[in-house]
C-alpha positions in Angstrom: -91.9 -17.7 46.6 -94.6 -19.6 48.6 -98.2 -18.6 47.5 -98.7 -17.0 51.2 -95.6 -14.8 50.1 -97.0 -14.0 46.8 -100.3 -12.6 48.4 -98.1 -10.5 50.8 -96.2 -8.9 47.9 -99.3 -8.2 46.1 -100.8 -6.3 49.3 -97.8 -4.4 50.3 -96.4 -3.6 47.0 -98.8 -0.6 46.6 -98.1 0.6 50.1 -94.0 0.3 49.6 -94.4 2.1 46.4 -96.8 4.8 47.7 -94.3 5.5 50.4 -91.4 6.2 48.0 -89.8 2.9 48.4 -89.0 -0.3 46.0 -89.5 -3.8 47.3 -86.3 -5.9 47.2 -87.4 -9.0 49.0 -90.1 -10.4 51.0 -89.5 -13.5 53.0 -91.8 -15.3 55.3 -89.9 -17.6 58.1 -90.1 -19.4 61.3 -92.8 -22.1 62.4 -94.3 -21.0 65.9 -94.1 -17.3 65.5 -93.4 -16.2 62.1 -91.3 -13.3 60.9 -92.1 -11.1 57.8 -89.1 -9.7 56.3 -89.4 -6.7 54.2 -86.1 -5.4 52.6 -86.9 -2.2 50.6 -85.0 0.7 49.4 -85.6 4.0 47.8 -85.0 4.3 44.0 -81.6 5.7 44.5 -80.7 2.5 46.3 -80.4 4.1 49.8 -82.3 3.2 53.1 -81.8 5.1 56.3 -83.1 3.7 59.8 -85.7 6.5 59.5 -86.9 5.3 56.2 -87.2 1.8 57.8 -89.4 3.1 60.6 -91.6 5.0 58.1 -92.1 1.9 55.8 -92.6 -0.4 59.2 -95.7 1.9 60.3 -97.1 1.9 56.9 -97.1 -1.6 56.4 -98.3 -2.6 60.0 -101.5 -0.3 59.0 -102.0 -2.5 56.1 -101.2 -5.7 57.8 -103.5 -4.9 60.5 -106.3 -4.0 58.3 -106.1 -7.0 55.9 -105.0 -9.7 58.6 -103.3 -11.7 55.9 -101.4 -14.0 58.5 -103.6 -16.1 60.9 -101.1 -16.3 63.7 -98.9 -14.0 65.4 -96.0 -12.7 63.4 -92.8 -10.4 63.6 -92.3 -7.5 61.3 -88.9 -6.8 60.0 -88.1 -4.1 57.8 -84.6 -3.6 56.5 -82.3 -2.2 53.8 -80.7 -4.5 51.6 -77.5 -3.9 53.1 -73.8 -3.6 51.2 -73.4 -7.2 50.4 -77.0 -7.2 49.2 -79.2 -9.8 47.4 -79.8 -9.3 43.9 -83.5 -9.9 43.4 -84.3 -7.7 40.1 -83.0 -7.8 36.6 -82.0 -4.1 37.2 -80.0 -4.9 40.5 -77.4 -6.6 37.9 -77.1 -3.4 35.7 -76.8 -1.1 38.8 -74.0 -3.4 40.1 -72.3 -4.0 37.1 -68.4 -4.2 37.9 -69.1 -5.7 40.9 -68.4 -9.4 42.4 -71.4 -11.5 42.9 -72.2 -15.1 43.8 -75.1 -16.8 42.1 -77.0 -20.0 42.9 -79.1 -21.5 40.2 -82.4 -23.7 40.3 -80.7 -26.3 38.0 -77.1 -27.4 36.9 -75.8 -25.3 34.0 -72.5 -26.8 32.6 -72.0 -29.0 35.5 -72.6 -26.7 38.3 -75.3 -24.6 40.3 -73.2 -22.2 42.1 -70.9 -19.5 40.2 -68.8 -16.5 41.3 -67.9 -13.5 39.1 -67.9 -10.0 38.1 -71.2 -8.5 37.0 -71.3 -7.2 33.6 -74.9 -6.0 33.2 -77.7 -7.5 31.4 -78.7 -8.7 27.8 -82.6 -9.0 27.4 -83.7 -11.4 30.2 -80.1 -12.8 30.8 -77.5 -12.1 33.4 -74.1 -11.1 32.0 -71.4 -12.4 34.2 -67.7 -12.6 34.0 -66.6 -15.8 35.7 -63.5 -16.5 37.4 -61.1 -18.5 35.1 -63.3 -18.2 32.0 -62.4 -15.9 29.0 -65.9 -15.2 27.3 -68.8 -13.4 29.5 -71.4 -15.8 30.5 -75.1 -15.3 29.9 -77.4 -16.8 32.7 -81.1 -16.9 32.3 -82.6 -14.5 34.9 -85.3 -17.0 35.4 -82.8 -19.8 36.5 -81.3 -17.7 39.3 -82.3 -19.1 42.9 -80.6 -16.5 44.8 -77.7 -14.1 44.3 -75.7 -11.8 46.2 -72.8 -9.0 45.9 -69.6 -10.1 47.6 -68.2 -7.7 50.3 -65.1 -6.2 48.8 -63.3 -2.8 49.3 -64.4 -1.7 46.0 -68.0 -2.4 47.1 -67.7 -0.5 50.3 -66.2 2.4 49.0 -68.7 2.6 46.1 -71.9 2.2 48.4 -70.4 4.9 50.7 -70.1 7.2 47.7 -73.5 6.4 46.2 -75.1 6.9 50.1 -73.3 10.4 50.0 -74.4 11.4 46.7 -78.1 10.4 47.4 -78.0 12.0 50.7 -76.6 15.4 49.2 -79.4 15.1 46.4 -82.0 14.7 49.0 -80.6 17.5 51.1 -80.8 19.8 47.9 -84.2 18.7 47.1 -85.1 19.6 50.7 -83.4 23.1 50.5 -85.2 23.7 47.1 -88.7 22.7 48.2 -88.3 25.0 51.2 -87.5 28.0 49.4 -90.5 27.5 46.9 
């Protein structure tokens, strides 16, 4: 991340947290008109269109008050999606058993790109079962430049299952709080 992106993360993370979400990724792109992309989700891994709108409104207020970007910009608030980026160590545990692609900042055993099945974490290392390898590889999290889940039928099925379970839990919580 750039120093400006780091400052934006520092500015916006408390707001994102206060609204009940977790920051997945922040990116600033574009040359003439910048685009500030905020990717966030609830702690249960879900994010609805209503959630995006709510978070966008909260971020807009802070951005207007702090004015950290000198020029015009567009704000995009989105969910990570099904084939989501893996940006936090906990993402590798949450999505253990699913296929992912990793790109490293430097060569490891002669390559920078790897594909395999996530096998969780161990200390500050990503565990991944690489295609064609017998042993589980340990890759330092600090060496990961980018990583994302691969769109598979299993991933789609699991994402839908988790989304329905989270929706049901929220509905139960809402009904419980209404009766109190």
